[in-house]
N, C-alpha and C positions, 0 to 999 in steps of 0.2 A: 592444408590449413582446413580446419574444421569450420562449416558455416553456421551459424544459427541467428534464427529470425527473433528479435524480439520487435512484439507488439506495446503501443506504449510509451513507445522511445522518447520522445521529447518531454516523457513526466517526471511528477518527482523519483520517483523505482526503477524505474526505464532508464531514463538517462546514467541511473548511478552501475545499473546492470551492466548499461552498455561500455562506459569503461573499464569495468570489472571484468568483463569476456576479453576486450580488446588488451587489454596487460595479459590475459590468461594465455593471446598468440590465438585465437581465435577473428574469424572475418564475419563483422557485425553486419545484418543486414536491419536497421530499424523502422520502424511503422507505425507510423500514423497521423492523424485526420487531421489533431492539432485543435478537436476544441476542447479539450481541458487542458491539453500541451503547449510548451513552449519549445521553441525551439534556441530559443535561449540557451536551455539547459547540452544542448551537444554542438551546439556552433562548433566549440573548439575541436571537435570529431570530423569535418565535414573535409578537411584537407587530408586525413589518414586515405590509405589505397585499404586497410582494412575496414572501412568503413562504408555503408552503400548507404542512402534515407529514402525509402520511398512514403510517399506523402496519399493514405489512402484510407478505406474506412474497413472493416474489419467485417462490419455487417454485410460488405458486396464479394462477391467472390472474390478468393486470394487466391496468386498465382504468383509465386517464387521461381521463377528459371534457373538450371543445376542442381549443383544438388544442394541436400540441405542433411545437417544430420541434427540439430534441436531447437523447438520452439516452446519461446516462453509469454504468455498468455498474461501480457498486464496492461491491458487496454480495456477500460472505464473510469466515469465518470465515480471516484470515490472520496470527495466530500461531500456531507449532509446539505449543502448547497447547492453543490452540483447535480444530486439525484435530484434533488427533491424540483430544481430547475427543468431534468432533463428524465424527467422519467420514464417514456419509452425508449429514449436513445439509450437510457443503464442497461432495461431489461433486452433491448436487441443486443449489445455488443456481449451483454451474461450469453443470453440465445444462439442467437445468429451468431455474432461474431464465434463464439465458441465452439459450434459445429462446424463452421467452414475451415477454422483452423484444425481442426479434429480429423477435418475430412482432405487435406491439406498433408497432417501427418504420417496418414496412412499411404498416401499416394508415393508420398517419400522416404516411408521406411523409417520415417524421422522420429528421433525421443520429443513427447511433449510435456512439457509443465503449466500447470494453472494457475495463477492467485487466487485463489477467496479468501477469504477474512475471518475475525475469529465473529461477523456478526451473522456468518448459522448460527451459531450459537443464539439469538436473539436474547433476550431480556434475562439470563441464565438463571435457572432454580439448581445446578448444580457450581460450586465453585470450589477450589480451581477447577479452569474450563478444560477436563479429559477430550482428544479426539471420539469414545463412543459417547458422547452424550449428542441427542439428537436434535439440541434447542427446542426454543419457546419465543416463536417467531409469529406475531400478528400478518396473517401475508396481505392482507388489505389494510394495514394501517400504513403513513406516513413514508416507514423506513420501509415497508416489504418489497418498494418496487427493489432495492438493493440489496436487501436479504434476498429474498426468495431469486435473484438473476443469479445467484454466487452458489445457490443450494441445486441451481439445477443444473450451473457451470459443472459443482463436481456430478451431480448425478448421470449430467450426459456421456464425462471425461469415463465415469469405472464401466458407459456401457460400450463405450469404442476401445475399453482395455478390453472387455471380458467379451465381445461378442464379435472383433472386430482385431484383436488381440497387437493394437498399440499400445507402445508402450507409454505410458504416464507416469504424471507423479503429481502431486497434489499439497499445494502449500496451503496453513491458515497463519495470515497475517495478522499479529496483535499491532495498536498504537506502535506507529514508526514515526520516525523523525531526526531531521537532519536537513544539511542544508539544502538550496534550491526549490523546500518547499514554498507551496503561492503561499504568499500574505493574506488575503483575501478569500483563502478557499472554506473559511468554514470550524475546518475543525480549531479543536482546543488551545494546539502549541502556538500555529501561527499568528493564534485570533490573540490570544495572551501575549508576544513575542511583542507584537504589534501594536496592539492597546497601552505596551508599558512604556515602548519604544514613544510613544507619542502624549502619553502624559492623557492617557484616558482611562473609563475606568475598565476594568480588567472582567469580562461576561461570566459569572458563575450562574450556571443554572442551579436550579435550587437551590440547597442549604447549600452543596459541596459536599456532603460525602458521600455521591457516585466516586468510585472507584474507575480507575484503568493504569496500565503497563505501561509503559513506553520503551520501547526499543530503538537503542541507536540505528543510522539507514546501515552504516558496514556495516558494523555484527547482522544485520537482515540480509544482507545483500550473500558475508559468507554463508548461512544457512539455505541461502534459496541456491546457491553455488554446488555445499554438497550432495542437497534434497536431488538436485538433478543428475549427479552421478551417481547418485547411491542407486541401491536395488530394491526399493523400498517403494509400491504404488499405492498403497495406503495412506489418507491424508495427514499429516503431519503439524502438528502448532512447531511456529516460529513466532517468539517474540519474547518480553525481559518481565520474568516472575516478580520483579520487584516492583509490590505494590505503592499506589499513591492516592492518595483523592483527591478530588479537583482544589477546594482550597488551598490543602496542603501546596499541591502545582501550584497555583495560581499562587502562595508566597513564595516560594522559590524561584520565579521570575523574576517577580517585586524586589527580590532582595537583590537575585544578580544583575538589575540592567537600573536599579536604586531610583529613579526617577522620581522626584520626590510627589508628583503629582500624580499620580497612578494611584491607583487602591480597586479593592474588590467592590464589583454590585454585585446584588444577587437578583435572576429574574426566573420566573418559570417555567419548571423543565417541562420539558417537550415531551411531545406521546411518543407511549413504548423504551424511549429514551432508557441505557442498559443500566442498573444500577449498579454493576459488578465486572470487570475486567480482570483476566488474572489465568496467563495459560498455563495450564501441567506442562513442561515440556519431558518430563521424561523419556518419552519417543527418540524424541531430536536427542538427547542426552546420551540414549543408547544405540542407538541406529547411525546417526551421524558423527556420533561424539562431539557436538556442536552445544555450544551456551554461550548467552553472551560478556563480552569481555571490559565492554565501556560502561560505564558507572554513569546515572541520572547528570549528576555534577558536573562529569567530562560534556558527557554528553550536551549539556543545557549551552555550557560556556562555548565547544563552538559553532552551536547552532547560532548563540546571538548570536558571534563575529560575524556573519552570516548577515542575519538580519538587519544586522546593523549599516551593512552595504544598500538594503534595498527598500529601510523605511528607513524615513526620516524624521525628527524630531518637529514638533508644531513650532513656528513660530512665532511672536507676540510682535507685536509693530506699536509705536509709541504714538 
């Protein structure tokens, strides 16, 4: 049985990856310091012999006894609320954490996939974004701690590949969503669903004309799995190119939830907020034979079923 280490295992994406690799017959070692993760996401795995959990901060030295075939590095604060409140931890997990895990991969002869994101493109001047685009990032702006952590993660990963011969894979994740997202993590979709279910105003920043491209988690996990097992070591965009404005997206959530008390409200656009996000997925199609299968209407329906279980409508008292 092959063994895979998944960091950030108790997080949204990490927990879905644990499920997938156990389903594929791997022994999964989940690692998380629970800074933003939730053990509730993986508690169903604890009775399994094929799963073990290590409570550990990857910015400290990482040791895993025995054979290790693959490492998937998904540990990091990922929402604006998280990385604005924990800027130094965000930089450390992108830098020190990645360095420690690449050292472990080198020691074990393991293949390592690192989770980069579309944030490496910053507020892009090229649209849609292709992997060859270097980005437009403000390194000292409020989002710089996350953007530059991911850019460093990519750079050191390529350095280990080039100079130490470590087998590496780099995924650039565009906006993703699905069950197990944290209710109050500050990202667009959980905020919209939570506000709509409670009958509050859905917070749209700016005039809502900025765009995002949302990929359902099952599709993303499939792309990650294919990239890990591929022979391609350069960055690959994985996301859904179906672009939508934030205003249109909010209206879709309102229509789905159907709470008459909820409506769109508008606030000032945060500094350095990207105006456009749309992946060019030509490489993923050609190299991995991958493209998203779940359209946004179906993905939102599935996600709403989850949010109904964790967010309760406001109750009125007489």
